C-alpha positions in Angstrom: 80.7 20.3 47.7 79.3 18.6 51.0 76.7 20.9 52.6 77.9 22.5 56.0 76.1 20.4 59.0 78.5 21.7 61.8 78.6 25.0 63.7 75.5 26.2 61.7 72.6 28.0 63.0 69.0 27.1 62.6 67.8 29.2 59.5 64.6 31.8 60.0 61.7 29.6 59.3 60.9 29.6 55.6 63.9 30.6 54.1 65.9 27.7 54.0 69.1 29.6 54.1 71.8 28.4 56.2 73.8 30.9 58.7 77.1 30.3 59.6 77.4 30.3 63.2 79.9 32.7 65.0 83.5 31.4 66.0 85.7 33.9 68.4 83.2 36.7 67.1 83.4 36.7 63.2 81.3 34.6 61.6 82.2 31.5 59.8 81.2 32.3 56.6 83.0 35.7 55.9 85.8 35.1 53.4 89.0 37.4 54.4 89.1 40.7 53.1 91.6 42.0 50.6 93.8 43.1 52.8 94.4 39.4 54.9 95.6 38.4 51.3 97.5 40.8 50.3 99.4 39.9 53.6 99.2 36.5 53.3 101.0 36.6 49.7 104.2 38.9 50.9 104.4 36.7 53.5 104.2 33.9 51.1 107.1 35.6 48.8 108.9 35.9 51.8 109.2 32.1 52.6 108.9 30.8 49.1 112.3 33.2 48.5 113.7 31.8 51.2 113.3 28.2 49.9 114.8 29.5 46.4 117.2 31.2 48.2 118.1 27.6 50.0 118.2 25.7 46.5 120.5 28.3 45.3 123.0 28.2 48.1 123.0 24.3 48.3 123.6 24.0 44.7 126.5 26.7 44.8 127.8 24.9 47.6 128.0 21.5 46.1 129.0 22.8 43.2 132.2 23.9 44.9 132.7 20.8 46.9 132.4 18.4 43.9 133.3 18.3 40.1 130.9 19.3 37.9 129.8 15.3 36.9 128.4 14.9 40.7 126.6 18.0 40.7 125.2 17.4 37.7 124.0 13.8 39.0 123.1 15.5 42.2 120.7 18.1 40.6 118.7 15.0 38.5 118.5 12.8 41.7 116.7 16.7 42.9 114.5 16.6 40.1 113.7 13.0 40.5 112.6 13.9 43.7 110.6 16.9 42.5 108.5 14.5 40.1 108.1 11.5 42.5 106.2 13.8 44.8 104.3 15.4 42.4 102.5 12.2 41.3 100.0 12.3 44.2 101.5 14.5 47.0 101.0 17.5 44.5 97.5 17.1 43.6 96.9 16.0 47.4 98.1 19.3 48.4 96.0 21.2 46.0 92.9 19.1 47.7 93.8 20.1 51.3 94.4 23.7 50.7 90.9 23.9 48.6 88.9 21.5 51.0 89.7 22.8 54.1 89.5 26.2 53.1 85.9 25.8 51.6 84.7 24.0 54.6 85.7 26.2 57.0 84.4 28.9 55.2 81.0 27.3 54.8 81.8 27.4 59.0 81.8 23.5 58.7 84.9 22.9 60.9 84.1 19.1 61.6 84.2 18.7 57.7 87.5 20.8 57.3 88.7 18.3 60.2 87.6 15.4 58.7 89.1 15.9 55.0 92.3 17.2 56.8 92.5 13.6 58.2 91.7 12.1 55.1 94.1 13.8 53.1 97.0 13.6 55.9 96.8 9.8 55.5 96.5 9.9 51.8 99.8 11.5 52.0 101.5 9.4 54.0 100.6 6.9 52.0 101.9 7.7 49.2 104.8 9.3 50.1 105.7 6.0 51.9 105.1 4.2 48.2 106.6 7.2 46.2 109.8 7.3 48.1 110.4 3.8 47.8 109.8 3.8 44.4 111.5 6.6 43.3 114.9 5.0 45.6 114.5 2.2 43.6 114.4 3.7 40.2 117.3 6.3 40.7 119.2 3.0 42.1 118.7 1.1 39.1 119.0 4.5 36.5 122.2 6.2 38.3 124.1 3.1 40.1 123.9 4.6 43.3 125.4 2.9 46.7 122.8 1.9 49.6 123.3 5.5 51.0 122.6 7.5 47.8 119.4 5.5 47.6 118.3 5.7 51.0 119.0 9.6 51.0 116.7 9.5 47.7 114.2 7.6 49.7 114.1 9.8 52.5 114.3 13.3 50.3 111.0 11.9 48.4 109.1 10.8 51.8 110.1 14.6 53.2 109.2 16.2 50.5 105.7 14.7 49.6 104.8 15.5 53.2 106.4 18.9 53.2 103.9 19.9 50.2 100.8 18.6 51.3 101.7 20.2 55.7 102.4 23.6 53.8 98.4 23.3 52.1 97.1 22.4 55.3 99.0 25.5 56.9 97.4 27.9 54.5 94.1 26.1 54.6 93.7 26.3 58.2 95.0 30.1 57.9 98.7 29.8 59.3 100.5 32.0 56.8 102.4 33.4 59.7 103.3 30.1 61.3 104.2 28.7 57.8 106.3 31.6 57.0 107.9 31.8 60.2 108.6 27.8 59.8 109.8 27.9 56.2 112.6 30.6 57.0 113.8 28.6 60.4 113.8 25.6 58.7 115.3 27.0 55.7 118.3 28.3 57.7 118.5 24.6 59.1 118.8 23.1 55.5 121.6 25.5 54.8 123.9 25.1 58.0 123.4 21.3 57.4 124.6 21.9 54.0 127.3 23.9 55.4 128.4 20.9 57.8 128.5 18.6 55.0 130.7 20.2 52.6 133.0 21.3 55.8 133.4 17.9 57.1 133.9 16.3 53.0 130.6 14.4 53.6 129.2 13.3 50.4 125.5 13.0 51.6 124.6 16.0 49.9 120.8 15.3 49.9 120.5 15.1 53.5 120.6 18.2 54.5 117.5 19.2 52.2 115.7 15.7 53.7 116.6 17.5 56.8 115.2 20.9 56.5 111.8 19.3 55.2 111.4 16.6 58.1 111.9 19.4 60.1 109.1 21.6 58.4 106.6 18.5 58.6 106.9 18.1 62.1 106.6 21.5 63.0 103.7 22.4 60.9 102.1 19.1 62.6 102.5 20.5 65.9 101.2 24.2 64.5 97.8 22.8 63.9 98.2 19.7 66.7 95.5 21.8 68.8 93.3 22.9 65.7 92.8 19.7 63.8 91.7 17.9 67.6 88.0 18.0 68.2 84.6 16.8 67.1 84.9 15.9 62.8 82.6 15.4 60.3 81.3 11.6 60.0 79.9 12.2 56.0 81.9 13.8 53.8 82.7 13.8 50.1 85.3 11.6 49.7 84.7 10.7 46.0 85.0 13.9 45.2 88.1 14.7 46.8 90.1 11.4 45.2 88.7 12.9 42.0 89.9 16.4 42.6 92.9 15.1 43.9 93.6 12.8 40.7 93.2 15.8 38.3 94.9 18.2 40.2 97.7 15.4 40.2 97.7 15.5 36.7 97.9 18.9 36.3 100.6 19.6 38.4 102.5 17.0 36.7 102.4 18.6 33.8 102.7 21.8 34.9 105.0 22.3 38.0 106.8 18.8 36.6 108.0 20.3 33.2 110.9 22.1 34.4 112.4 19.2 36.6 111.4 16.8 33.7 113.9 18.8 31.5 116.4 18.2 33.9 116.1 15.0 33.3 116.5 15.1 29.8 119.4 17.0 29.8 120.7 14.3 32.1 120.3 11.5 29.6 120.6 13.3 26.6 124.3 15.1 27.4 127.0 14.6 29.3 127.4 14.5 32.9 129.4 17.5 33.1 127.4 19.6 30.9 124.2 18.4 32.1 126.0 20.1 35.3 124.9 23.8 33.4 121.3 23.0 33.2 121.1 21.9 36.8 122.9 25.4 38.1 120.7 27.4 35.8 117.3 25.4 37.6 119.2 26.3 40.6 119.7 30.2 39.5 115.9 30.5 38.6 114.6 29.2 42.0 113.9 32.2 43.8 112.1 33.8 40.9 110.1 30.4 40.1 108.8 30.0 43.6 107.2 33.9 43.4 104.1 33.4 41.2 103.5 30.5 43.2 103.4 32.9 46.4 100.4 34.5 44.8 98.9 31.2 43.9 99.5 29.6 47.5 97.8 32.5 48.9 95.5 32.9 46.5 93.7 29.5 46.3 92.8 28.4 49.8 91.2 32.5 50.3 89.2 31.7 46.9 88.1 28.5 48.3 87.1 29.8 51.8 85.1 32.7 50.0 83.5 29.9 47.8 82.5 27.7 51.2 80.5 31.5 52.1 78.7 31.9 48.9 80.8 35.2 48.7 81.1 35.3 45.0 81.7 39.1 45.1 85.1 38.3 47.1 86.2 35.8 44.8 85.6 38.4 42.0 87.8 40.9 43.8 90.5 38.0 44.8 90.5 37.1 41.1 91.2 40.9 40.0 94.0 41.2 42.9 95.3 38.3 41.4 95.5 39.3 37.8 97.0 42.9 39.0 99.7 41.6 41.3 100.7 38.8 38.7 101.4 41.5 36.3 103.3 43.7 38.4 105.6 40.7 39.7 106.5 39.2 36.0 106.4 42.8 34.4 110.1 42.9 35.4 111.6 39.8 34.5 109.8 40.2 30.8 111.4 43.8 30.9 114.9 42.1 31.6 114.2 39.5 29.5 113.8 41.7 26.5 116.7 43.6 27.1 118.7 40.7 27.5 117.7 39.6 24.0 118.3 43.2 22.7 122.0 43.0 23.7 122.4 39.2 22.9 121.3 40.4 19.0 
């Protein structure tokens, strides 16, 4: 990783050590305590449960307003959007959380701002290209009209930028602001979905695009003062690009698996049958986002500890995450085991 070059006091003679300068009374290289990670995890869980419930309520409203074939198509279009957003923005979001938090931990705020600017520009360019590509592919595969084609492109752009800007909030430690913004835009998306259904419109993707788009605007407003100021001229752009590429592959293989199976279901079975799979994906959405909340909070915290050179904090946070994951997943496995016995 790039050495810290800004916000560092001169090292004691003969030691060669870099001592982070204090900012706001707190040493720049001090890693967040376990209590801070736990609070960030709790806020993340609340926010991501809101995201999952938004998907669930949106799917429920659409399913009651349309037939099964249309509902299955909407589910497949949403899966197409998510898979497209993972191609590069998925890796860029991971890089944003990692490198911004790392440089903040090292006390090099200028490098954190530079990494943020670079990844933001990368995400905007990739989101525009992916939005266009996803819209054209969806129009060809699903025989969409111009309005639905435009909605797919718009949602792809909004969701791609949403994933990266959300990571930026975590990287800069604005978790509470993220949680409030996530909940507010989720409520707006649900309200917009109700409006679409009540008025008899068919733009079922537009409420989600509205919610994610407003989140992007809100996130950039929250970080406007933070990202302004001195930026480092030199930082390891090649390392960021390499990490982004690898993270994109990993994210696509992991998070893209569930969405990919939904696309396969649409093509392998009748559209009405694919609706059942889309409903199942919507039902598991709240539980699906819970473990991700832990990763969202933990990854930037560990990156910041690494930047500060605090290996002890990294070990403590890894232990905390393992225990928390066990607590989260144990009830799920218990319910699944009981359901298996009931079916058997």
